[in-house]
Every structure is written in C-alpha cells, then in structure tokens.
C-alpha positions as CSV (number, residue, x, y, z in Angstrom):
1,X,-0.2,-7.6,12.7
2,X,1.0,-4.7,10.6
3,X,-1.6,-2.6,8.8
4,X,-1.5,-0.7,5.5
5,X,-4.1,1.8,4.5
6,X,-4.7,2.7,0.8
7,X,-6.9,5.6,-0.3
8,X,-9.6,4.5,-2.8
9,X,-11.4,7.8,-2.9
10,X,-13.1,8.9,-6.1
11,X,-13.9,12.6,-6.5
12,X,-16.7,13.3,-8.9
13,X,-16.0,17.0,-9.5
14,X,-14.8,17.5,-13.0
15,X,-11.0,17.9,-13.3
16,X,-10.4,17.1,-9.6
17,X,-7.7,14.4,-9.0
18,X,-8.4,11.4,-6.9
19,X,-6.6,8.2,-5.9
20,X,-9.2,6.0,-7.5
21,X,-9.0,7.8,-10.8
22,X,-5.2,7.2,-10.7
23,X,-5.7,3.4,-10.2
24,X,-5.8,2.9,-6.5
25,X,-8.5,0.2,-6.6
26,X,-6.3,-2.0,-8.9
27,X,-3.3,-1.1,-6.6
28,X,-5.3,-2.3,-3.6
29,X,-6.0,-5.6,-5.4
30,X,-2.3,-5.9,-6.2
31,X,-1.3,-5.4,-2.6
32,X,-3.9,-8.0,-1.4
33,X,-2.6,-10.5,-4.0
34,X,1.1,-9.9,-3.0
35,X,0.3,-10.1,0.7
36,X,-1.4,-13.4,0.2
37,X,1.2,-14.8,-2.1
38,X,4.0,-13.9,0.3
39,X,2.0,-15.1,3.3
40,X,2.6,-11.8,5.1
41,X,0.8,-10.8,8.4
42,X,-0.4,-7.5,7.0
43,X,-4.0,-6.2,7.0
44,X,-4.9,-3.9,4.0
45,X,-7.5,-1.3,4.7
46,X,-9.2,0.6,1.9
47,X,-10.0,4.1,3.1
48,X,-12.3,6.6,1.6
49,X,-9.9,9.5,1.8
50,X,-6.5,10.6,3.3
51,X,-6.9,14.2,2.2
52,X,-3.9,14.0,-0.2
53,X,-5.7,13.8,-3.5
54,X,-3.1,15.9,-5.3
55,X,-0.3,13.3,-4.8
56,X,-2.2,10.0,-4.9
57,X,-2.5,7.1,-4.9
58,X,-1.5,7.2,-1.3
59,X,-0.5,4.2,0.9
60,X,0.2,4.6,4.7
61,X,1.6,2.1,7.1
62,X,-0.5,2.6,10.3
63,X,1.9,4.3,12.7
64,X,4.6,4.5,10.0
65,X,5.6,5.8,6.6
66,X,3.4,7.4,3.9
67,X,4.0,6.8,0.2
68,X,2.5,9.0,-2.4
69,X,2.1,8.6,-6.2
70,X,2.3,4.8,-5.7
71,X,2.1,2.5,-8.7
72,X,1.8,-1.3,-8.9
73,X,5.6,-1.4,-9.5
74,X,6.0,-0.1,-5.9
75,X,4.0,-2.9,-4.2
76,X,7.0,-5.2,-3.4
77,X,9.2,-2.4,-2.3
78,X,6.6,-1.1,0.1
79,X,5.8,-4.5,1.5
80,X,9.6,-5.1,2.0
81,X,9.8,-1.7,3.8
82,X,6.8,-2.5,6.0
83,X,8.1,-5.9,7.0
84,X,11.5,-4.5,7.8
85,X,10.1,-2.1,10.4
86,X,10.2,-3.2,14.0
87,X,6.9,-4.0,15.6
88,X,5.8,-2.9,19.1
89,X,3.5,-5.9,19.3
C-alpha cells in the first residue's frame, strides 16, 4: 500500500502561515474522495506538521516526493504520480 501524508497544522499565532489556513483540511477531504472514487490502494495520513508552513499546503508520498503549495486542482496529478512510482512491496 502506498501512503500519502498531508499537513493539516493550524498555527494560532497572528500572521503566521499554516497549511490548514491555506485549505489543507478540504484538500485532505478531496484526496480521500478521489482515492475512494478511483479505488486506489493509498492510505492518506493527516499529520500535525511537516515543518514547511511557509510553502504549504504540503503533501508527501512516504518514501517519495514532496509537493508544496498544493491545491485541489493538483489532486489527480499527484495521485497519478504516486501510482506511477514503483513499489518495493
């Protein structure tokens, strides 16, 4: 099974960027819906922080690529890229 991690961190300090403020929770929902709709063997993990708040929302294939500034328009592109990677399993 392939795994994707998405940061859903919300920083509460005034003026500080965060993935959640930039829509990562809705993005995670969109990934889950697309994974289910396409019947993909991908587990989506919602993480509290990847340490890259300045360039979020961030999505990381576990053991693979990292995408920053991700939008809902990128969901299918990222899923296609993940499914195109060879698996060691």
